[in-house]
N, CA, C and O atoms as a CHARMM CRD file, in Angstrom:
* protein
*
  284
    1    1 UNK  N    107.41200 114.16000 124.92700 PROA 1      0.00000
    2    1 UNK  CA   108.23300 113.00300 125.19000 PROA 1      0.00000
    3    1 UNK  C    108.18700 112.12100 123.94800 PROA 1      0.00000
    4    1 UNK  O    107.12300 111.88500 123.37500 PROA 1      0.00000
    5    2 UNK  N    109.35300 111.64100 123.54500 PROA 2      0.00000
    6    2 UNK  CA   109.45000 110.77600 122.37400 PROA 2      0.00000
    7    2 UNK  C    110.28400 109.54300 122.70700 PROA 2      0.00000
    8    2 UNK  O    111.24000 109.60900 123.48100 PROA 2      0.00000
    9    3 UNK  N    109.90900 108.44000 122.11700 PROA 3      0.00000
   10    3 UNK  CA   110.63700 107.19500 122.29500 PROA 3      0.00000
   11    3 UNK  C    111.52700 107.00800 121.07500 PROA 3      0.00000
   12    3 UNK  O    111.02400 106.73000 119.98700 PROA 3      0.00000
   13    4 UNK  N    112.85000 107.15500 121.23600 PROA 4      0.00000
   14    4 UNK  CA   113.80700 107.03100 120.14400 PROA 4      0.00000
   15    4 UNK  C    114.94300 106.10700 120.54300 PROA 4      0.00000
   16    4 UNK  O    115.52900 106.25900 121.61500 PROA 4      0.00000
   17    5 UNK  N    115.25100 105.15200 119.68400 PROA 5      0.00000
   18    5 UNK  CA   116.38500 104.25100 119.91700 PROA 5      0.00000
   19    5 UNK  C    116.38200 103.63200 121.31400 PROA 5      0.00000
   20    5 UNK  O    117.39900 103.63800 122.00600 PROA 5      0.00000
   21    6 UNK  N    115.25000 103.11000 121.71200 PROA 6      0.00000
   22    6 UNK  CA   115.11400 102.44300 123.01400 PROA 6      0.00000
   23    6 UNK  C    115.32000 103.35900 124.21200 PROA 6      0.00000
   24    6 UNK  O    115.62400 102.88100 125.30500 PROA 6      0.00000
   25    7 UNK  N    115.16000 104.66900 124.02900 PROA 7      0.00000
   26    7 UNK  CA   115.24800 105.58400 125.16800 PROA 7      0.00000
   27    7 UNK  C    114.18500 106.66900 125.01100 PROA 7      0.00000
   28    7 UNK  O    113.68500 106.91600 123.91300 PROA 7      0.00000
   29    8 UNK  N    113.85700 107.29500 126.10700 PROA 8      0.00000
   30    8 UNK  CA   112.88000 108.37600 126.09400 PROA 8      0.00000
   31    8 UNK  C    113.60000 109.71300 126.00600 PROA 8      0.00000
   32    8 UNK  O    114.59600 109.93400 126.69500 PROA 8      0.00000
   33    9 UNK  N    113.10600 110.59000 125.17200 PROA 9      0.00000
   34    9 UNK  CA   113.64200 111.95300 125.05600 PROA 9      0.00000
   35    9 UNK  C    112.61700 112.89500 125.66000 PROA 9      0.00000
   36    9 UNK  O    111.44700 112.88100 125.27700 PROA 9      0.00000
   37   10 UNK  N    113.05600 113.70800 126.60000 PROA 10     0.00000
   38   10 UNK  CA   112.16800 114.60100 127.31800 PROA 10     0.00000
   39   10 UNK  C    112.30900 116.02900 126.81100 PROA 10     0.00000
   40   10 UNK  O    113.39500 116.46000 126.42500 PROA 10     0.00000
   41   11 UNK  N    111.20200 116.75000 126.81900 PROA 11     0.00000
   42   11 UNK  CA   111.20800 118.17200 126.47500 PROA 11     0.00000
   43   11 UNK  C    111.10300 118.97800 127.76800 PROA 11     0.00000
   44   11 UNK  O    110.87600 118.42100 128.84200 PROA 11     0.00000
   45   12 UNK  N    111.26800 120.26700 127.65300 PROA 12     0.00000
   46   12 UNK  CA   111.11100 121.13800 128.82700 PROA 12     0.00000
   47   12 UNK  C    109.69600 121.01500 129.38200 PROA 12     0.00000
   48   12 UNK  O    109.50200 121.02800 130.59800 PROA 12     0.00000
   49   13 UNK  N    108.71400 120.89700 128.50300 PROA 13     0.00000
   50   13 UNK  CA   107.31900 120.74800 128.94500 PROA 13     0.00000
   51   13 UNK  C    107.13400 119.45600 129.74300 PROA 13     0.00000
   52   13 UNK  O    106.36500 119.42000 130.70400 PROA 13     0.00000
   53   14 UNK  N    107.83300 118.41000 129.34700 PROA 14     0.00000
   54   14 UNK  CA   107.75700 117.14500 130.08900 PROA 14     0.00000
   55   14 UNK  C    108.28200 117.32100 131.50800 PROA 14     0.00000
   56   14 UNK  O    107.71000 116.78900 132.45900 PROA 14     0.00000
   57   15 UNK  N    109.36200 118.06300 131.64400 PROA 15     0.00000
   58   15 UNK  CA   109.95000 118.27300 132.97100 PROA 15     0.00000
   59   15 UNK  C    109.03700 119.10900 133.85700 PROA 15     0.00000
   60   15 UNK  O    108.89600 118.83000 135.04700 PROA 15     0.00000
   61   16 UNK  N    108.41700 120.13200 133.28000 PROA 16     0.00000
   62   16 UNK  CA   107.47600 120.95400 134.04500 PROA 16     0.00000
   63   16 UNK  C    106.26800 120.11300 134.44700 PROA 16     0.00000
   64   16 UNK  O    105.78200 120.20900 135.57400 PROA 16     0.00000
   65   17 UNK  N    105.78600 119.28500 133.51200 PROA 17     0.00000
   66   17 UNK  CA   104.66800 118.40400 133.83900 PROA 17     0.00000
   67   17 UNK  C    105.00800 117.44800 134.96400 PROA 17     0.00000
   68   17 UNK  O    104.16100 117.14300 135.80300 PROA 17     0.00000
   69   18 UNK  N    106.25500 116.97000 134.98600 PROA 18     0.00000
   70   18 UNK  CA   106.69500 116.05200 136.04700 PROA 18     0.00000
   71   18 UNK  C    106.69600 116.74600 137.40500 PROA 18     0.00000
   72   18 UNK  O    106.36100 116.13600 138.42000 PROA 18     0.00000
   73   19 UNK  N    107.07300 118.01900 137.42000 PROA 19     0.00000
   74   19 UNK  CA   107.05600 118.74600 138.69000 PROA 19     0.00000
   75   19 UNK  C    105.63700 118.89800 139.22200 PROA 19     0.00000
   76   19 UNK  O    105.42000 118.89800 140.43300 PROA 19     0.00000
   77   20 UNK  N    104.66800 119.02800 138.31000 PROA 20     0.00000
   78   20 UNK  CA   103.27000 119.15900 138.72700 PROA 20     0.00000
   79   20 UNK  C    102.64400 117.82500 139.10400 PROA 20     0.00000
   80   20 UNK  O    101.85800 117.73800 140.04700 PROA 20     0.00000
   81   21 UNK  N    103.00800 116.77300 138.34500 PROA 21     0.00000
   82   21 UNK  CA   102.33400 115.48900 138.55600 PROA 21     0.00000
   83   21 UNK  C    103.21400 114.35500 138.05100 PROA 21     0.00000
   84   21 UNK  O    103.41300 114.20900 136.84500 PROA 21     0.00000
   85   22 UNK  N    103.74000 113.55500 138.96600 PROA 22     0.00000
   86   22 UNK  CA   104.60600 112.44500 138.59200 PROA 22     0.00000
   87   22 UNK  C    103.84100 111.38700 137.80300 PROA 22     0.00000
   88   22 UNK  O    104.41300 110.71100 136.94800 PROA 22     0.00000
   89   23 UNK  N    102.54900 111.24400 138.09000 PROA 23     0.00000
   90   23 UNK  CA   101.72900 110.27300 137.36500 PROA 23     0.00000
   91   23 UNK  C    101.62200 110.67200 135.89100 PROA 23     0.00000
   92   23 UNK  O    101.57800 109.80400 135.01900 PROA 23     0.00000
   93   24 UNK  N    101.58100 111.97000 135.60900 PROA 24     0.00000
   94   24 UNK  CA   101.54100 112.45200 134.22800 PROA 24     0.00000
   95   24 UNK  C    102.75600 111.95000 133.45800 PROA 24     0.00000
   96   24 UNK  O    102.64100 111.57000 132.29300 PROA 24     0.00000
   97   25 UNK  N    103.91200 111.94700 134.10100 PROA 25     0.00000
   98   25 UNK  CA   105.12700 111.44700 133.45200 PROA 25     0.00000
   99   25 UNK  C    104.97900 109.97100 133.09500 PROA 25     0.00000
  100   25 UNK  O    105.37800 109.55500 132.00700 PROA 25     0.00000
  101   26 UNK  N    104.41700 109.18700 133.99000 PROA 26     0.00000
  102   26 UNK  CA   104.20600 107.76300 133.71500 PROA 26     0.00000
  103   26 UNK  C    103.23700 107.58100 132.55300 PROA 26     0.00000
  104   26 UNK  O    103.45200 106.72000 131.70000 PROA 26     0.00000
  105   27 UNK  N    102.17800 108.37800 132.51100 PROA 27     0.00000
  106   27 UNK  CA   101.21900 108.28600 131.41200 PROA 27     0.00000
  107   27 UNK  C    101.85500 108.70200 130.09100 PROA 27     0.00000
  108   27 UNK  O    101.67700 108.02900 129.07600 PROA 27     0.00000
  109   28 UNK  N    102.59500 109.80700 130.09900 PROA 28     0.00000
  110   28 UNK  CA   103.26700 110.27100 128.87700 PROA 28     0.00000
  111   28 UNK  C    104.27600 109.24100 128.37300 PROA 28     0.00000
  112   28 UNK  O    104.40700 109.03600 127.16600 PROA 28     0.00000
  113   29 UNK  N    104.98300 108.59800 129.29100 PROA 29     0.00000
  114   29 UNK  CA   105.94800 107.57000 128.90400 PROA 29     0.00000
  115   29 UNK  C    105.23200 106.38200 128.26300 PROA 29     0.00000
  116   29 UNK  O    105.71400 105.82300 127.27800 PROA 29     0.00000
  117   30 UNK  N    104.09500 105.99800 128.81500 PROA 30     0.00000
  118   30 UNK  CA   103.32600 104.89100 128.24500 PROA 30     0.00000
  119   30 UNK  C    102.82600 105.24200 126.84800 PROA 30     0.00000
  120   30 UNK  O    102.81900 104.38800 125.96100 PROA 30     0.00000
  121   31 UNK  N    102.41200 106.47300 126.64800 PROA 31     0.00000
  122   31 UNK  CA   101.98400 106.91800 125.31600 PROA 31     0.00000
  123   31 UNK  C    103.16900 106.89200 124.35700 PROA 31     0.00000
  124   31 UNK  O    103.03900 106.42000 123.22800 PROA 31     0.00000
  125   32 UNK  N    104.31900 107.39400 124.79400 PROA 32     0.00000
  126   32 UNK  CA   105.50900 107.43600 123.93800 PROA 32     0.00000
  127   32 UNK  C    105.94700 106.02700 123.53800 PROA 32     0.00000
  128   32 UNK  O    106.41100 105.81600 122.41700 PROA 32     0.00000
  129   33 UNK  N    105.80200 105.07500 124.44000 PROA 33     0.00000
  130   33 UNK  CA   106.19200 103.68200 124.15000 PROA 33     0.00000
  131   33 UNK  C    105.13300 102.93900 123.34500 PROA 33     0.00000
  132   33 UNK  O    105.39100 101.85800 122.81500 PROA 33     0.00000
  133   34 UNK  N    103.93700 103.52600 123.25600 PROA 34     0.00000
  134   34 UNK  CA   102.86300 102.88600 122.50600 PROA 34     0.00000
  135   34 UNK  C    102.02400 101.92400 123.32600 PROA 34     0.00000
  136   34 UNK  O    101.21000 101.18700 122.77000 PROA 34     0.00000
  137   35 UNK  N    102.20900 101.92000 124.64100 PROA 35     0.00000
  138   35 UNK  CA   101.44400 101.02400 125.51600 PROA 35     0.00000
  139   35 UNK  C     99.99000 101.44300 125.62100 PROA 35     0.00000
  140   35 UNK  O     99.09800 100.59900 125.71200 PROA 35     0.00000
  141   36 UNK  N     99.75200 102.74100 125.61000 PROA 36     0.00000
  142   36 UNK  CA    98.39100 103.28000 125.66400 PROA 36     0.00000
  143   36 UNK  C     98.27800 104.38500 124.62500 PROA 36     0.00000
  144   36 UNK  O     99.28800 104.88100 124.12400 PROA 36     0.00000
  145   37 UNK  N     97.06000 104.76500 124.30700 PROA 37     0.00000
  146   37 UNK  CA    96.85800 105.86900 123.37600 PROA 37     0.00000
  147   37 UNK  C     96.48100 107.12200 124.14700 PROA 37     0.00000
  148   37 UNK  O     95.83800 107.05500 125.19500 PROA 37     0.00000
  149   38 UNK  N     96.88300 108.24300 123.62200 PROA 38     0.00000
  150   38 UNK  CA    96.57000 109.51700 124.25700 PROA 38     0.00000
  151   38 UNK  C     95.08300 109.80600 124.05400 PROA 38     0.00000
  152   38 UNK  O     94.57600 109.65600 122.94300 PROA 38     0.00000
  153   39 UNK  N     94.37800 110.21700 125.11000 PROA 39     0.00000
  154   39 UNK  CA    92.94700 110.49900 124.96000 PROA 39     0.00000
  155   39 UNK  C     92.73600 111.68800 124.01400 PROA 39     0.00000
  156   39 UNK  O     93.51600 112.64000 124.00100 PROA 39     0.00000
  157   40 UNK  N     91.69000 111.60700 123.24600 PROA 40     0.00000
  158   40 UNK  CA    91.34100 112.68800 122.32600 PROA 40     0.00000
  159   40 UNK  C     90.24600 113.52400 122.97700 PROA 40     0.00000
  160   40 UNK  O     89.12700 113.05300 123.18100 PROA 40     0.00000
  161   41 UNK  N     90.57800 114.75200 123.29600 PROA 41     0.00000
  162   41 UNK  CA    89.61000 115.65700 123.90800 PROA 41     0.00000
  163   41 UNK  C     89.39800 116.81000 122.93900 PROA 41     0.00000
  164   41 UNK  O     90.35200 117.47500 122.53600 PROA 41     0.00000
  165   42 UNK  N     88.15700 117.04100 122.57000 PROA 42     0.00000
  166   42 UNK  CA    87.86000 118.11600 121.64300 PROA 42     0.00000
  167   42 UNK  C     87.22000 119.25700 122.41000 PROA 42     0.00000
  168   42 UNK  O     86.16000 119.10300 123.01600 PROA 42     0.00000
  169   43 UNK  N     87.87800 120.39800 122.37200 PROA 43     0.00000
  170   43 UNK  CA    87.38700 121.59900 123.02200 PROA 43     0.00000
  171   43 UNK  C     87.29800 122.67700 121.94700 PROA 43     0.00000
  172   43 UNK  O     88.32500 123.08300 121.40200 PROA 43     0.00000
  173   44 UNK  N     86.09200 123.15000 121.63000 PROA 44     0.00000
  174   44 UNK  CA    85.96400 124.11800 120.54500 PROA 44     0.00000
  175   44 UNK  C     86.73600 125.41200 120.79700 PROA 44     0.00000
  176   44 UNK  O     87.23700 126.01700 119.84900 PROA 44     0.00000
  177   45 UNK  N     86.84000 125.84100 122.03000 PROA 45     0.00000
  178   45 UNK  CA    87.59900 127.05700 122.33300 PROA 45     0.00000
  179   45 UNK  C     89.08200 126.82200 122.08400 PROA 45     0.00000
  180   45 UNK  O     89.76000 127.65900 121.48800 PROA 45     0.00000
  181   46 UNK  N     89.58000 125.68200 122.54300 PROA 46     0.00000
  182   46 UNK  CA    90.98300 125.34800 122.32100 PROA 46     0.00000
  183   46 UNK  C     91.27200 125.20000 120.83100 PROA 46     0.00000
  184   46 UNK  O     92.32300 125.63400 120.36100 PROA 46     0.00000
  185   47 UNK  N     90.35900 124.59900 120.09100 PROA 47     0.00000
  186   47 UNK  CA    90.53500 124.44500 118.65200 PROA 47     0.00000
  187   47 UNK  C     90.62000 125.81100 117.97600 PROA 47     0.00000
  188   47 UNK  O     91.43800 126.00300 117.07600 PROA 47     0.00000
  189   48 UNK  N     89.79500 126.74900 118.39500 PROA 48     0.00000
  190   48 UNK  CA    89.83600 128.11300 117.83700 PROA 48     0.00000
  191   48 UNK  C     91.17800 128.76600 118.14200 PROA 48     0.00000
  192   48 UNK  O     91.76000 129.41700 117.27500 PROA 48     0.00000
  193   49 UNK  N     91.67100 128.59900 119.35900 PROA 49     0.00000
  194   49 UNK  CA    92.96900 129.16600 119.72100 PROA 49     0.00000
  195   49 UNK  C     94.09100 128.55800 118.88500 PROA 49     0.00000
  196   49 UNK  O     94.99800 129.27100 118.45600 PROA 49     0.00000
  197   50 UNK  N     94.03800 127.26500 118.65400 PROA 50     0.00000
  198   50 UNK  CA    95.04500 126.59700 117.83000 PROA 50     0.00000
  199   50 UNK  C     95.01300 127.15900 116.42000 PROA 50     0.00000
  200   50 UNK  O     96.05700 127.48000 115.85400 PROA 50     0.00000
  201   51 UNK  N     93.82400 127.27900 115.85200 PROA 51     0.00000
  202   51 UNK  CA    93.69200 127.80100 114.49100 PROA 51     0.00000
  203   51 UNK  C     94.20500 129.23800 114.39700 PROA 51     0.00000
  204   51 UNK  O     94.89800 129.59200 113.44300 PROA 51     0.00000
  205   52 UNK  N     93.86300 130.06200 115.38500 PROA 52     0.00000
  206   52 UNK  CA    94.34100 131.45300 115.37800 PROA 52     0.00000
  207   52 UNK  C     95.85600 131.51200 115.53100 PROA 52     0.00000
  208   52 UNK  O     96.51100 132.33600 114.89300 PROA 52     0.00000
  209   53 UNK  N     96.41900 130.64700 116.37100 PROA 53     0.00000
  210   53 UNK  CA    97.86700 130.61200 116.55500 PROA 53     0.00000
  211   53 UNK  C     98.58600 130.20300 115.28300 PROA 53     0.00000
  212   53 UNK  O     99.60500 130.79500 114.92700 PROA 53     0.00000
  213   54 UNK  N     98.06200 129.19000 114.59300 PROA 54     0.00000
  214   54 UNK  CA    98.67000 128.75300 113.34100 PROA 54     0.00000
  215   54 UNK  C     98.57200 129.83500 112.27200 PROA 54     0.00000
  216   54 UNK  O     99.51600 130.04300 111.51000 PROA 54     0.00000
  217   55 UNK  N     97.43400 130.52300 112.21200 PROA 55     0.00000
  218   55 UNK  CA    97.27200 131.61700 111.24500 PROA 55     0.00000
  219   55 UNK  C     98.26200 132.74000 111.54800 PROA 55     0.00000
  220   55 UNK  O     98.85900 133.30700 110.63300 PROA 55     0.00000
  221   56 UNK  N     98.43600 133.06100 112.82900 PROA 56     0.00000
  222   56 UNK  CA    99.38000 134.10600 113.22100 PROA 56     0.00000
  223   56 UNK  C    100.80000 133.73400 112.80500 PROA 56     0.00000
  224   56 UNK  O    101.52400 134.55600 112.24300 PROA 56     0.00000
  225   57 UNK  N    101.19000 132.50300 113.08000 PROA 57     0.00000
  226   57 UNK  CA   102.53700 132.05800 112.70200 PROA 57     0.00000
  227   57 UNK  C    102.73400 132.11700 111.19200 PROA 57     0.00000
  228   57 UNK  O    103.78100 132.55700 110.71700 PROA 57     0.00000
  229   58 UNK  N    101.72700 131.67100 110.43500 PROA 58     0.00000
  230   58 UNK  CA   101.81000 131.68600 108.97200 PROA 58     0.00000
  231   58 UNK  C    101.96200 133.12200 108.45700 PROA 58     0.00000
  232   58 UNK  O    102.79000 133.39000 107.58700 PROA 58     0.00000
  233   59 UNK  N    101.15500 134.04300 109.00300 PROA 59     0.00000
  234   59 UNK  CA   101.22200 135.44400 108.58400 PROA 59     0.00000
  235   59 UNK  C    102.57000 136.07200 108.95500 PROA 59     0.00000
  236   59 UNK  O    103.10700 136.87700 108.19400 PROA 59     0.00000
  237   60 UNK  N    103.10900 135.71600 110.09900 PROA 60     0.00000
  238   60 UNK  CA   104.39100 136.26000 110.52800 PROA 60     0.00000
  239   60 UNK  C    105.51800 135.79300 109.60900 PROA 60     0.00000
  240   60 UNK  O    106.38100 136.58400 109.22600 PROA 60     0.00000
  241   61 UNK  N    105.50900 134.51500 109.25900 PROA 61     0.00000
  242   61 UNK  CA   106.52000 133.98500 108.34500 PROA 61     0.00000
  243   61 UNK  C    106.40100 134.66500 106.98100 PROA 61     0.00000
  244   61 UNK  O    107.41100 135.01200 106.36900 PROA 61     0.00000
  245   62 UNK  N    105.17900 134.85500 106.50700 PROA 62     0.00000
  246   62 UNK  CA   104.97900 135.54500 105.22700 PROA 62     0.00000
  247   62 UNK  C    105.52800 136.96800 105.27900 PROA 62     0.00000
  248   62 UNK  O    106.13300 137.43400 104.31400 PROA 62     0.00000
  249   63 UNK  N    105.32000 137.66400 106.40500 PROA 63     0.00000
  250   63 UNK  CA   105.83400 139.02200 106.56900 PROA 63     0.00000
  251   63 UNK  C    107.35900 139.02500 106.53400 PROA 63     0.00000
  252   63 UNK  O    107.96500 139.89900 105.91400 PROA 63     0.00000
  253   64 UNK  N    107.98100 138.05200 107.19800 PROA 64     0.00000
  254   64 UNK  CA   109.43500 137.96100 107.18300 PROA 64     0.00000
  255   64 UNK  C    109.95700 137.68200 105.77800 PROA 64     0.00000
  256   64 UNK  O    110.96000 138.25700 105.35500 PROA 64     0.00000
  257   65 UNK  N    109.27500 136.80300 105.06400 PROA 65     0.00000
  258   65 UNK  CA   109.68900 136.48400 103.70000 PROA 65     0.00000
  259   65 UNK  C    109.55100 137.69200 102.78100 PROA 65     0.00000
  260   65 UNK  O    110.39400 137.90800 101.91000 PROA 65     0.00000
  261   66 UNK  N    108.48600 138.48900 102.96900 PROA 66     0.00000
  262   66 UNK  CA   108.32300 139.70900 102.15700 PROA 66     0.00000
  263   66 UNK  C    109.44600 140.69600 102.40400 PROA 66     0.00000
  264   66 UNK  O    109.82200 141.45000 101.50600 PROA 66     0.00000
  265   67 UNK  N    109.98600 140.69700 103.61500 PROA 67     0.00000
  266   67 UNK  CA   111.11200 141.58800 103.95700 PROA 67     0.00000
  267   67 UNK  C    112.45800 140.98000 103.55800 PROA 67     0.00000
  268   67 UNK  O    113.51900 141.51500 103.87900 PROA 67     0.00000
  269   68 UNK  N    112.38700 139.84200 102.84700 PROA 68     0.00000
  270   68 UNK  CA   113.58300 139.14500 102.36400 PROA 68     0.00000
  271   68 UNK  C    114.48100 138.65800 103.50900 PROA 68     0.00000
  272   68 UNK  O    115.70400 138.61800 103.37600 PROA 68     0.00000
  273   69 UNK  N    113.86600 138.29400 104.61600 PROA 69     0.00000
  274   69 UNK  CA   114.63300 137.76300 105.75000 PROA 69     0.00000
  275   69 UNK  C    114.60700 136.24200 105.68600 PROA 69     0.00000
  276   69 UNK  O    113.63700 135.64200 105.22300 PROA 69     0.00000
  277   70 UNK  N    115.67500 135.63800 106.15400 PROA 70     0.00000
  278   70 UNK  CA   115.74300 134.17300 106.15800 PROA 70     0.00000
  279   70 UNK  C    114.81100 133.62700 107.23300 PROA 70     0.00000
  280   70 UNK  O    114.76000 134.12600 108.35700 PROA 70     0.00000
  281   71 UNK  N    114.09300 132.60700 106.85900 PROA 71     0.00000
  282   71 UNK  CA   113.14700 131.99400 107.79900 PROA 71     0.00000
  283   71 UNK  C    113.58000 130.56800 108.04400 PROA 71     0.00000
  284   71 UNK  O    112.93400 129.84900 108.80600 PROA 71     0.00000
């Protein structure tokens, strides 16, 4: 969710989150407006998954570039 030009822009993930929990939408909107800050949760397993995902994406783009494909 992003706050742009005095309106909120929703992503597909925001809509799915709203179906699961309407309160989550209110919290996300408050974060987007700057009323509250998003909590910082550090999970070493999640951090490892993020790093592996970014490495995979980087390697995939490099492979596409080596094949002279537009990225």
